C-alpha positions in Angstrom: 98.1 146.1 65.6 95.7 144.7 68.2 92.0 144.8 67.6 91.2 146.8 70.6 93.5 149.7 69.5 91.2 150.7 66.6 89.8 153.8 68.5 93.3 155.4 68.3 93.2 155.1 64.5 89.8 156.6 64.2 90.6 159.7 66.2 92.2 161.7 63.3 89.2 160.7 61.1 86.8 162.1 63.6 88.8 165.4 63.5 88.7 165.4 59.7 85.0 164.8 59.7 84.4 167.6 62.1 86.4 170.0 59.8 84.4 168.8 56.8 81.1 169.5 58.7 82.3 173.0 59.6 83.1 173.6 55.9 79.6 172.5 55.0 78.1 175.0 57.4 80.1 177.8 55.6 78.1 180.2 53.4 78.8 180.3 49.6 80.6 183.6 50.1 82.9 182.1 52.7 83.6 179.1 50.5 84.3 181.3 47.5 86.8 183.2 49.7 88.9 180.0 50.3 92.2 179.9 48.4 93.3 177.0 46.1 96.0 176.1 48.6 93.3 175.5 51.3 91.4 173.1 49.0 94.6 171.3 48.0 95.6 170.9 51.6 92.2 169.5 52.5 92.3 167.0 49.6 95.7 165.8 50.7 94.5 165.2 54.2 91.6 163.2 52.8 93.9 161.0 50.7 96.2 160.3 53.7 93.3 159.4 55.9 91.8 157.2 53.2 95.1 155.2 53.1 95.0 154.9 56.9 91.4 153.6 56.7 92.4 151.0 54.1 95.3 149.8 56.3 92.9 149.6 59.3 90.4 147.6 57.3 93.1 145.1 56.3 94.1 144.7 59.9 90.5 144.1 60.9 90.1 141.5 58.2 93.2 139.6 59.4 91.9 139.8 63.0 88.6 138.4 62.0 90.2 135.5 60.3 92.4 134.8 63.3 89.3 135.0 65.6 87.4 132.6 63.4 90.4 130.1 63.4 90.6 130.4 67.2 86.8 129.8 67.5 87.2 126.7 65.4 90.0 125.4 67.5 88.0 126.1 70.7 85.0 124.4 69.1 87.1 121.3 68.3 88.5 121.2 71.8 85.0 121.5 73.3 83.4 119.0 70.9 86.0 116.3 71.1 87.2 116.7 74.7 87.8 113.4 76.6 84.9 114.4 78.9 81.4 115.4 78.3 80.2 119.0 78.7 76.5 119.9 79.2 74.9 123.2 80.2 71.7 123.1 82.2 69.2 125.8 83.1 67.7 126.0 86.5 65.0 123.5 85.5 67.7 120.9 84.9 67.1 121.0 81.1 70.1 120.7 78.8 70.6 123.8 76.7 74.1 122.9 75.3 76.2 119.8 75.0 79.4 118.8 73.3 79.8 115.8 71.0 81.4 113.7 73.7 78.4 114.1 75.9 76.0 113.0 73.1 78.1 109.9 72.5 78.4 109.2 76.2 74.6 109.3 76.6 74.0 107.7 73.2 71.6 110.5 72.1 71.6 112.8 69.1 72.3 116.4 69.9 68.9 117.5 68.7 67.2 115.1 71.0 69.5 115.8 73.9 68.9 119.6 73.9 66.0 120.6 76.2 65.9 117.0 77.7 66.4 116.8 81.4 69.7 115.3 82.5 67.9 113.7 85.4 66.1 111.4 82.9 69.5 109.6 82.3 70.2 109.1 86.0 69.3 105.8 87.6 66.3 106.1 89.9 68.2 105.3 93.1 70.6 108.2 92.4 68.1 110.9 91.4 67.8 112.4 94.8 71.6 112.7 94.9 71.6 114.4 91.5 68.9 116.9 92.4 70.7 117.8 95.6 73.9 118.2 93.6 72.2 120.6 91.1 70.5 122.6 93.8 73.7 123.1 95.7 75.6 124.1 92.5 73.0 126.9 91.9 72.6 128.0 95.5 76.3 128.1 96.6 78.1 129.1 93.4 80.7 126.6 94.3 81.9 123.5 92.4 79.9 120.4 93.4 81.0 116.8 92.8 79.2 113.6 92.9 79.2 110.1 91.4 76.1 108.6 89.8 75.0 105.5 88.0 73.3 106.4 84.6 71.3 104.6 81.9 71.2 105.5 78.2 68.3 105.0 75.8 70.2 102.0 74.2 70.2 100.3 77.6 73.9 101.0 78.3 74.8 101.6 81.9 77.8 103.6 83.1 79.2 105.3 86.2 79.7 109.0 85.8 81.4 111.6 87.9 79.7 115.0 87.7 81.5 118.3 88.4 79.1 121.2 88.2 79.1 124.9 88.9 76.5 127.6 88.2 77.6 130.7 86.2 76.1 133.9 84.9 77.4 137.3 83.8 80.2 137.2 86.5 81.4 133.7 85.6 83.8 132.2 83.1 83.9 128.6 82.0 87.3 127.0 81.5 87.6 124.0 79.2 89.0 120.9 80.9 88.3 118.9 84.0 88.4 121.9 86.3 85.7 124.5 86.3 86.6 128.0 87.5 84.5 131.0 88.3 84.9 134.6 89.2 84.3 135.3 92.9 80.7 135.8 94.0 79.5 139.1 95.2 80.9 139.2 98.8 77.6 140.7 100.0 75.5 137.8 98.5 74.8 135.1 101.1 75.3 131.5 100.1 71.9 130.0 99.5 70.3 133.3 98.5 68.0 133.4 95.4 69.9 133.3 92.2 69.3 135.1 88.9 66.8 133.4 86.6 69.3 133.6 83.7 72.0 131.6 85.5 73.0 128.3 84.1 75.0 125.3 85.3 78.0 124.0 83.5 78.5 120.3 84.2 81.5 118.0 83.3 80.6 114.3 82.8 83.6 111.9 83.4 83.0 108.3 82.6 84.4 106.3 85.6 82.8 102.9 84.7 86.2 101.2 84.3 87.5 102.8 87.5 84.4 101.4 89.3 84.9 98.0 87.8 88.5 97.9 89.0 87.5 99.1 92.4 84.8 96.3 92.6 87.4 93.8 91.4 89.8 94.9 94.1 87.1 94.5 96.7 86.2 91.0 95.5 89.9 90.0 95.5 90.3 91.4 99.0 87.2 89.5 100.1 88.6 86.3 98.6 91.9 86.9 100.3 90.1 87.4 103.7 88.1 84.3 103.2 91.2 82.4 102.3 92.9 83.7 105.3 90.0 82.8 107.5 90.0 79.3 106.1 93.7 79.0 106.6 93.4 80.1 110.2 90.6 77.6 110.7 92.6 74.8 109.1 95.7 75.6 111.3 93.5 75.7 114.4 91.9 72.4 113.6 95.3 70.8 112.7 96.8 72.1 116.0 93.8 70.6 117.9 94.2 67.3 116.2 98.0 67.2 116.9 97.6 68.1 120.6 95.3 65.1 121.2 98.0 62.4 120.7 100.6 64.6 122.5 98.5 64.5 125.7 98.7 60.7 126.4 102.4 60.7 125.4 103.1 63.4 128.0 101.0 61.6 130.6 102.8 58.3 130.0 106.2 60.0 130.2 105.2 61.5 133.6 104.4 58.0 134.9 107.7 56.6 133.7 109.7 59.5 135.3 108.0 59.0 138.7 109.2 55.3 138.9 113.0 55.5 138.5 114.9 52.2 139.0 118.5 51.4 139.7 119.5 49.0 137.0 121.1 50.1 133.7 117.9 49.3 131.9 116.0 51.6 134.2 118.7 54.3 133.6 118.2 53.9 129.9 114.5 54.1 130.4 114.9 57.2 132.4 117.1 58.8 129.7 114.6 57.8 127.0 111.7 59.3 129.0 113.5 62.5 129.4 114.3 62.8 125.7 110.7 62.1 124.9 109.5 64.6 127.4 111.8 67.3 126.0 110.7 66.6 122.5 107.0 66.5 123.4 107.5 69.9 125.1 109.2 71.2 122.0 106.6 69.7 119.7 103.8 71.2 121.8 105.3 74.7 121.4 105.8 74.2 117.7 102.1 73.2 117.4 101.4 76.6 119.1 103.5 78.2 116.4 101.0 77.0 113.8 98.5 79.3 115.5 101.0 82.1 115.8 101.8 82.4 112.0 99.7 85.6 111.6 101.0 87.0 114.9 104.6 86.4 113.9 104.1 88.4 110.7 102.3 91.1 112.6 104.9 91.3 115.5 102.3 90.0 118.0 104.1 86.8 119.2 104.5 86.7 123.0 107.6 85.4 124.8 107.8 83.6 128.1 111.1 84.9 129.4 113.0 83.5 132.3 116.6 82.9 133.4 118.1 80.6 130.8 121.6 79.0 130.5 123.0 79.5 127.0 124.6 76.0 127.1 121.2 74.4 127.7 119.7 76.3 124.7 122.5 75.2 122.4 122.3 71.6 123.7 118.5 71.5 123.0 119.1 72.9 119.5 121.8 70.3 118.9 119.5 67.5 120.1 116.7 68.7 117.8 119.1 69.1 114.8 121.2 66.0 115.3 119.1 63.6 113.2 119.3 65.8 110.1 123.1 66.4 110.7 123.8 62.7 111.2 121.7 61.9 108.1 123.9 64.2 106.0 127.1 62.8 107.6 128.1 66.4 108.6 130.6 67.1 111.4 129.4 69.5 114.1 131.7 71.2 116.5 130.5 73.4 119.4 132.7 75.8 121.4 131.2 77.6 124.4 132.7 79.9 127.0 134.1 78.2 130.1 132.0 80.2 132.5 128.2 79.8 132.5 126.4 82.4 130.3 122.9 83.3 131.5 120.2 85.0 129.3 116.8 86.5 130.1 115.0 84.6 127.3 112.3 82.3 126.3 114.2 79.0 126.2 112.0 77.3 123.6 111.9 80.3 121.2 115.7 80.8 121.5 116.1 77.0 121.0 114.0 77.5 117.9 116.3 80.2 116.7 119.5 78.0 116.9 117.6 74.9 115.7 116.5 76.8 112.5 120.0 78.0 111.9 121.5 74.5 112.4 118.9 73.0 110.2 119.7 75.6 107.5 123.4 74.8 107.7 122.7 71.0 107.5 120.3 71.4 104.5 122.7 73.5 102.4 126.0 71.7 103.3 127.1 68.8 101.1 127.6 65.4 102.7 130.5 65.2 105.2 130.5 68.9 105.5 131.6 70.9 108.5 129.3 73.0 110.8 130.7 75.0 113.6 129.0 76.7 116.5 131.1 79.2 118.5 130.0 81.5 121.3 132.1 84.2 122.8 131.5 86.8 125.6 131.9 90.4 124.6 132.1 93.1 127.3 132.6 96.5 125.6 133.2 99.5 127.9 130.5 101.5 126.2 127.7 99.0 126.3 126.2 96.0 128.2 127.9 92.6 128.0 126.6 90.4 125.2 127.3 86.9 123.8 128.1 86.5 120.2 127.2 83.1 118.7 128.4 82.2 115.2 126.9 79.3 113.2 129.1 78.7 110.2 129.2 76.0 107.4 131.2 75.2 104.3 128.1 74.7 102.2 126.7 76.2 99.0 126.8 79.8 100.3 124.6 82.7 99.5 124.9 84.8 96.3 125.7 88.5 97.1 122.5 89.8 95.5 120.4 87.6 97.8 122.1 88.6 101.1 120.0 91.8 101.7 116.8 89.8 101.4 117.7 86.6 103.2 115.5 87.4 106.2 112.5 88.6 104.3 109.2 86.8 104.8 108.7 83.9 102.3 112.0 84.7 100.6 114.0 81.8 99.2 117.2 81.5 97.2 116.3 79.6 94.1 118.6 76.6 93.5 118.7 74.1 90.8 121.0 71.6 92.5 120.3 68.6 94.6 120.6 70.5 97.9 117.3 72.2 97.3 115.2 71.4 100.4 112.0 73.4 99.9 110.3 75.0 102.8 108.0 78.0 103.4 110.6 80.7 103.5 109.7 81.5 107.1 112.6 80.0 109.0 115.1 82.9 108.8 112.3 85.4 109.2 111.4 83.8 112.5 115.0 83.8 113.5 115.3 87.5 112.9 112.0 88.4 114.7 112.7 86.2 117.7 116.3 87.4 118.1 115.1 91.1 117.9 112.4 90.3 120.5 115.2 89.2 122.8 116.8 92.6 122.3 119.5 91.1 120.1 120.5 91.1 116.4 121.3 88.6 113.6 123.3 89.0 110.4 124.2 86.8 107.5 127.6 86.6 105.8 128.8 84.7 102.8 131.6 84.9 100.3 129.2 83.9 97.5 128.2 80.6 95.8 130.1 77.6 97.2 131.8 79.7 99.8 129.8 78.7 102.8 127.6 80.9 105.1 127.9 82.3 108.6 125.1 83.6 110.7 126.0 85.8 113.7 123.6 86.2 116.6 124.2 88.8 119.3 122.2 88.6 122.6 122.5 90.6 125.8 123.8 88.6 128.8 121.9 88.5 132.0 123.8 90.2 134.8 123.7 87.8 137.8 122.7 89.1 141.3 125.0 88.4 144.3 125.2 84.8 145.3 123.4 85.4 148.6 120.4 86.8 146.9 119.8 83.7 144.8 116.7 81.7 145.6 116.4 78.0 145.1 113.7 77.0 142.6 110.4 76.1 144.1 109.6 72.4 143.9 106.9 71.4 141.3 103.6 71.1 143.1 101.1 68.4 142.3 97.4 68.3 142.7 96.4 65.8 145.4 93.5 64.8 147.6 90.8 66.1 145.2 87.7 64.7 143.6 88.3 65.2 139.8 86.2 64.5 136.8 87.9 64.3 133.4 85.6 64.7 130.4 87.2 64.0 127.0 86.0 62.2 123.9 89.6 61.0 123.2 89.9 57.9 125.4 93.7 57.7 125.5 93.9 61.3 126.6 91.1 60.9 129.3 92.4 57.6 130.7 96.1 58.5 130.7 95.5 61.9 132.5 93.2 60.2 135.0 95.9 57.7 135.7 98.4 60.5 136.4 95.9 62.2 138.7 95.1 58.9 140.6 98.8 58.3 141.2 99.0 61.7 142.8 96.4 60.7 145.4 93.2 62.1 143.7 89.8 60.4 143.3 89.2 60.5 139.6 86.3 59.6 137.3 86.1 59.9 133.5 83.4 60.5 130.8 83.8 60.3 127.0 81.0 62.8 126.0 79.4 66.0 127.3 76.0 64.5 128.3 77.6 61.6 130.2 79.9 64.2 131.9 76.9 66.1 133.3 75.3 62.9 134.6 78.6 61.8 136.3 79.1 65.3 137.8 75.6 65.3 139.3 76.3 62.0 141.1 80.0 62.5 141.8 80.1 66.2 142.9 83.7 66.8 141.9 85.9 69.6 143.3 87.4 70.0 139.8 86.2 69.2 136.3 88.6 69.1 133.3 86.5 69.5 130.1 87.5 69.0 126.5 85.8 71.5 124.2 85.2 69.6 121.0 83.0 66.7 122.1 79.9 64.9 120.7 76.4 65.3 122.0 77.3 68.5 124.0 80.5 70.5 123.5 82.5 71.8 126.4 80.9 75.3 126.3 77.4 73.8 126.5 78.4 71.4 129.3 79.9 74.4 131.4 76.7 76.5 130.9 74.4 73.6 132.0 76.5 72.7 135.0 76.6 76.4 136.2 72.8 76.4 136.0 72.5 73.7 138.7 73.0 74.7 142.4 75.5 71.8 142.9 77.6 73.0 139.9 78.2 76.6 141.0 81.2 75.7 143.3 82.9 73.2 140.9 86.1 74.5 139.4 85.7 74.2 135.7 88.9 74.2 133.6 89.0 73.7 129.8 91.6 71.0 128.8 91.6 71.3 125.0 93.5 71.4 121.8 91.8 74.7 120.9 94.1 77.5 122.2 93.5 80.7 120.3 92.5 83.9 122.0 88.9 83.7 120.9 88.7 80.1 122.3 89.8 81.4 125.7 87.4 84.2 125.5 84.5 81.8 124.7 85.6 79.7 127.7 85.3 82.6 130.1 81.9 83.5 128.7 80.7 79.9 129.1 81.6 79.9 132.8 85.1 78.3 132.8 87.5 79.3 135.6 90.6 78.5 133.4 91.8 77.3 130.0 94.7 74.9 129.4 95.9 73.6 126.1 97.0 69.9 125.7 99.3 68.4 126.7 98.6 69.7 130.2 101.4 69.9 132.8 100.5 68.7 136.3 102.2 71.7 137.9 100.4 74.1 135.6 97.1 72.5 136.6 97.9 72.8 140.3 98.8 76.5 139.8 95.6 77.4 138.0 93.5 75.5 140.5 95.1 77.3 143.4 94.4 80.6 141.6 90.7 79.6 141.3 90.5 78.8 145.0 92.3 82.0 146.0 90.0 84.1 143.8 86.9 82.5 145.3 88.2 83.0 148.9 88.8 86.6 148.2 85.4 87.0 146.7 83.7 85.6 149.8 85.7 88.0 152.0 84.4 91.0 150.0 80.8 89.7 150.1 
């Protein structure tokens, strides 16, 4: 029977006692008048109730044993809990603590009791602790904070405190959570509290958690620093690669402007065109070095225009031909008879098919076969599209690798001689670039040694009526201007100056920033082309100094540099440049940006 049911058992005993007291109040004559049966009945009742009392005593004894065992279990749970428990009074002194708390704080229980918990808190966190304790007492709500603590044996640890004040209306629950009965709804938060209220605080050691958090922060910082160094290296590499490209482009322009009629001249013209195409392609690939992070973040920009599919495939074939011939592979290309036009970035789309052809050549054994086949598809329910298949009879792709073949940095591990290395970015670029052209790409393979097929689908450009077609505008050239070229790379400065002089411009050069300012002061050019990374004074410093002189305010300043990132262009604008071109510079592009500078200044004068 439950302990709290003992009042039911004692009710008959109270009745019996009352009857006994009544009998004691009887006079001797009244007692003498009682019969033997009455005395016998009373004795029987006393025996029955004596037995009931013995049973109740046994039940109480068992209940006391169970209560003691429960108290011991609770004590063990409290003492050896994985977290520390301390109870503080309103002065912040510890009035109770479990064994875990004493071990955590490295203090015997006798010394810990009546000590202030604040004494263990690092000085820089004591204000936080006192605020935490005050709010626990004033609000009656659980308060949480994280503190750095020191122990008498000079051990340091991070601790998470969870505290709540309690009194006669509050219960403490063992564990990480502290619960309390609701406050008096008429008592305002922040009102004075009873002097006998105490605060129960849970201490959770989070030292290892903090160490891991700091380690993660350090790793993230190292990754950011490595990423910054990588970007800096790529930017520097791109700058250094652009410098030799500039004089090559300039020399090709001179060759193209002097066509001859002999077969040797025809060969020279063909060679110059090939060099020009490859310089353009290499220039854009150099730009890709700076776009690696933008590619992975879907921030690559396309320069779309009307493009003939056949020209894209031809350019890709030309770029891939050396590797294909080196492997002795046979390449066959089948295109639709009618011209197929796309709204696309020609260089990026060429990069797509070049990557796929390179892939086919790399993983096809010598004397293998590679086929490129394009077909028009004009479904009734959708826009027309062209489907281009690049297939080979090479090593194939294992089925378990197909779902990941376009993942960034993903490579199929091979142990054979066809392993070609690489960064694992080629097919990722293919997929991103195709999708940016509103197309799709997929890979198929029957498995190892069964060859591979990549299928690219691209929307076809719907042609306007013939009468609405406009002839392309002829390329404009800058002519009749006074131009100063300032570049510390002599081949780049002299070759570009040569091109500009042949177009009818008066041109002077300087090989460092300080000389550039001196020549500009004497020469008073209409246009200055400034490299950025120069000795003595860099391009930004030259631009600022020229803008400070009255004679320099009307000069059109255009950066002609290997530095082409967005922050480089922003710095150019802030330094006073009117435009920013990356090497190698196209003459038509220079004329276009110079015209814009003149138009902007003319419009500005009108508004003034």
